[in-house]
C-alpha positions in Angstrom: -47.4 -34.1 -28.7 -47.2 -35.0 -32.0 -48.4 -38.1 -33.9 -45.9 -41.0 -33.1 -43.8 -39.5 -30.3 -44.9 -42.3 -27.9 -43.5 -44.9 -30.1 -40.3 -43.0 -30.9 -39.7 -42.7 -27.0 -40.5 -46.4 -26.5 -38.3 -47.2 -29.3 -35.6 -44.9 -27.8 -36.2 -46.5 -24.3 -35.9 -50.1 -25.7 -32.4 -49.3 -27.1 -31.0 -47.4 -24.2 -31.8 -50.1 -21.8 -31.1 -53.4 -23.6 -27.3 -53.4 -23.7 -27.4 -52.3 -19.7 -29.8 -55.4 -19.2 -27.8 -57.5 -21.0 -24.6 -56.4 -18.8 -25.9 -57.9 -15.6 -25.8 -61.1 -17.2 -22.4 -63.0 -16.4 -22.2 -64.9 -19.6 -24.5 -65.1 -22.6 -22.2 -66.6 -24.9 -23.6 -69.4 -26.8 -26.7 -67.9 -26.5 -29.0 -66.7 -29.4 -31.0 -63.2 -28.6 -33.9 -62.3 -30.2 -35.3 -59.2 -30.6 -38.0 -57.2 -32.7 -37.3 -54.4 -35.0 -36.9 -51.7 -32.6 -33.7 -53.3 -31.5 -32.8 -54.6 -35.1 -29.5 -52.4 -34.5 -26.2 -52.7 -35.7 -24.9 -51.6 -32.0 -26.4 -54.2 -30.5 -25.6 -56.7 -33.0 -22.0 -55.8 -32.6 -22.5 -56.1 -28.8 -23.7 -59.5 -28.5 -20.9 -60.8 -31.1 -18.5 -59.5 -29.0 -19.7 -61.5 -25.9 -19.8 -64.5 -28.2 -23.4 -64.6 -28.5 -26.0 -64.8 -31.7 -28.7 -62.6 -32.8 -31.8 -63.2 -34.5 -33.8 -60.1 -35.5 -36.9 -58.8 -37.2 -36.3 -56.3 -40.0 -38.5 -53.6 -40.8 -39.2 -50.0 -41.9 -36.7 -48.4 -39.7 -34.0 -50.2 -41.3 -35.1 -49.7 -44.9 -32.4 -50.4 -46.9 -31.4 -53.7 -44.9 -35.6 -54.4 -45.2 -35.5 -53.8 -49.1 -32.2 -56.0 -49.9 -33.7 -58.8 -47.5 -37.0 -58.5 -49.3 -36.0 -58.4 -52.7 -33.6 -61.5 -52.3 -36.2 -63.5 -50.5 -39.3 -62.6 -52.4 -37.7 -63.7 -55.7 -36.9 -67.1 -53.9 -40.4 -67.6 -52.4 -41.7 -67.1 -55.8 -39.9 -69.7 -57.2 -39.0 -72.1 -54.7 -40.6 -74.4 -51.9 -40.0 -73.3 -48.4 -37.1 -74.7 -46.8 -39.6 -76.2 -43.8 -42.9 -76.0 -43.2 -44.1 -76.7 -39.6 -45.8 -79.5 -38.8 -49.8 -79.1 -38.6 -51.0 -79.2 -34.8 -54.1 -78.3 -33.2 -55.8 -75.2 -32.6 -54.2 -72.8 -30.1 -56.4 -69.9 -28.2 -59.3 -70.5 -31.1 -56.5 -70.4 -34.3 -54.8 -72.7 -36.5 -51.4 -71.5 -37.7 -49.1 -72.7 -40.5 -45.7 -71.5 -40.8 -43.1 -71.8 -43.5 -39.5 -70.6 -43.7 -37.3 -69.7 -46.7 -33.4 -68.9 -45.8 -30.8 -67.5 -47.7 -27.1 -67.0 -47.6 -26.9 -64.6 -50.4 -26.7 -61.7 -48.6 -23.4 -62.5 -46.2 -20.6 -60.8 -47.9 -23.3 -57.8 -49.0 -25.7 -56.8 -46.3 -24.4 -53.6 -44.0 -25.2 -55.4 -40.7 -22.5 -57.0 -38.5 -21.7 -60.5 -38.5 -24.6 -61.7 -41.2 -25.0 -65.3 -41.6 -28.2 -65.7 -42.8 -31.5 -64.0 -43.9 -35.0 -65.7 -43.8 -38.7 -64.7 -44.5 -41.2 -66.5 -42.3 -44.8 -66.8 -43.6 -47.5 -67.3 -41.5 -51.2 -68.4 -42.5 -53.5 -67.6 -39.5 -57.2 -69.2 -39.5 -59.9 -68.1 -36.8 -61.5 -71.4 -35.9 -64.7 -69.7 -34.9 -65.2 -67.2 -37.6 -63.6 -69.1 -40.4 -61.3 -65.6 -40.7 -58.2 -65.8 -42.3 -54.9 -63.6 -42.5 -51.4 -64.0 -44.1 -48.3 -62.1 -42.9 -44.4 -62.2 -43.7 -41.8 -61.5 -41.6 -38.3 -60.5 -43.0 -35.1 -61.3 -40.5 -31.5 -61.5 -40.4 -29.4 -63.7 -37.8 -25.6 -64.0 -37.2 -26.2 -68.0 -37.3 -25.0 -69.7 -40.4 -26.7 -72.4 -42.1 -23.9 -75.0 -40.5 -25.0 -73.7 -37.3 -29.0 -73.2 -37.6 -31.3 -75.1 -39.7 -34.4 -73.7 -41.5 -36.3 -75.7 -38.6 -34.1 -74.3 -35.9 -34.5 -70.5 -37.0 -38.7 -71.0 -37.3 -38.6 -72.3 -33.8 -36.5 -69.2 -32.7 -39.1 -67.0 -34.5 -42.0 -69.0 -33.1 -40.5 -68.8 -29.6 -39.9 -65.0 -29.8 -43.2 -64.0 -31.0 -44.8 -66.0 -28.0 -42.8 -64.0 -25.8 -44.4 -60.8 -27.8 -47.8 -61.9 -27.4 -47.3 -61.5 -23.5 -45.8 -58.3 -23.8 -48.6 -56.8 -25.9 -51.0 -58.4 -23.2 -49.1 -56.6 -20.5 -49.2 -53.3 -22.5 -52.3 -53.0 -24.0 -54.5 -55.0 -21.1 -52.4 -54.1 -18.0 -50.9 -50.8 -19.8 -47.9 -51.7 -17.8 -45.8 -49.2 -19.6 -47.7 -46.3 -17.7 -47.1 -47.9 -14.2 -46.2 -45.5 -11.4 -44.7 -48.2 -9.5 -40.9 -47.4 -9.6 -39.0 -47.9 -6.6 -36.9 -51.2 -5.1 -38.6 -54.6 -6.4 -41.6 -53.0 -7.1 -41.6 -53.0 -10.8 -40.4 -56.6 -10.9 -42.7 -58.0 -8.2 -45.7 -56.3 -10.2 -44.9 -57.7 -13.6 -44.6 -60.9 -11.9 -48.4 -60.6 -10.6 -49.5 -59.5 -14.1 -47.9 -62.4 -15.6 -49.3 -65.0 -12.7 -52.6 -63.3 -13.3 -52.4 -63.8 -17.5 -51.4 -67.3 -17.1 -54.3 -67.9 -14.5 -56.6 -66.2 -17.0 -55.6 -68.0 -20.0 -56.6 -71.1 -18.3 -59.8 -70.7 -18.9 -60.5 -68.0 -21.5 -58.6 -67.4 -25.1 -59.4 -63.6 -24.5 -57.4 -62.3 -21.8 -58.9 -58.5 -22.5 -62.3 -59.1 -22.4 -62.1 -61.7 -19.2 -60.1 -58.9 -17.8 -62.8 -56.5 -18.1 -65.4 -59.2 -17.2 -63.7 -59.9 -14.2 -63.2 -56.0 -13.4 -66.7 -55.4 -13.4 -67.5 -58.0 -10.9 -64.5 -58.8 -8.4 -66.5 -61.7 -7.1 -66.2 -63.2 -10.1 -62.0 -63.5 -9.4 -62.7 -65.7 -6.1 -65.0 -68.1 -8.2 -62.5 -68.3 -10.9 -59.7 -69.5 -8.5 -62.2 -71.7 -6.9 -62.3 -70.0 -3.5 -65.6 -69.5 -2.9 -68.2 -72.2 -1.3 -70.0 -72.9 -4.3 -67.1 -73.8 -6.3 -65.1 -76.0 -4.1 -65.6 -79.3 -4.2 -68.0 -80.7 -1.9 -66.8 -83.7 0.2 -68.5 -87.1 0.2 -69.4 -88.7 3.6 -70.1 -92.3 4.0 
């Protein structure tokens, strides 16, 4: 199989299933649908607008012209202007401290070749690994149908953070539990299996920041699962007798 074929197949599958899945929802009017770059497509944007919903998409290289227009506009603004909003600093989450800043522009509303453009925005994220001191920086470029009078920079940053929180769980499902290769196909099996995997992720995150490593450790010695769930005699609280 040629390099990138798996990624291309995944992209095709996601685009082909997004609209049928949304068709199952009786009413999405007034909702904002967030999506990563694979689904940043004109067809999906038009579909959402026709149903009275809004979109907030991350834009990457699969939309080269759109990405170029957005990055050129926002890079100039970022170089000369302070952020429109900076997320308040909070306690470390899963061993990391993050600082997120956002710059917003409506300059492309009448220019961008994308349905219903209301704003474009850039989210700059600085991450510090507390234990190692390792720092990283990343900038994401996005487009939304929400105009400035309907969504403040703070609201757009909230939508972006919420989306990537969901994406993080998808990444764990794909990379640690290999969900994409699951052979469960019939009835409610796929949905039930996903619920069980998410339940397992939630349990592991209560005691560990590294889901992949903890999963491998539990797999080597299944008895540890019972210990983690406090189902063994030596992990249950002892009863006090007077």
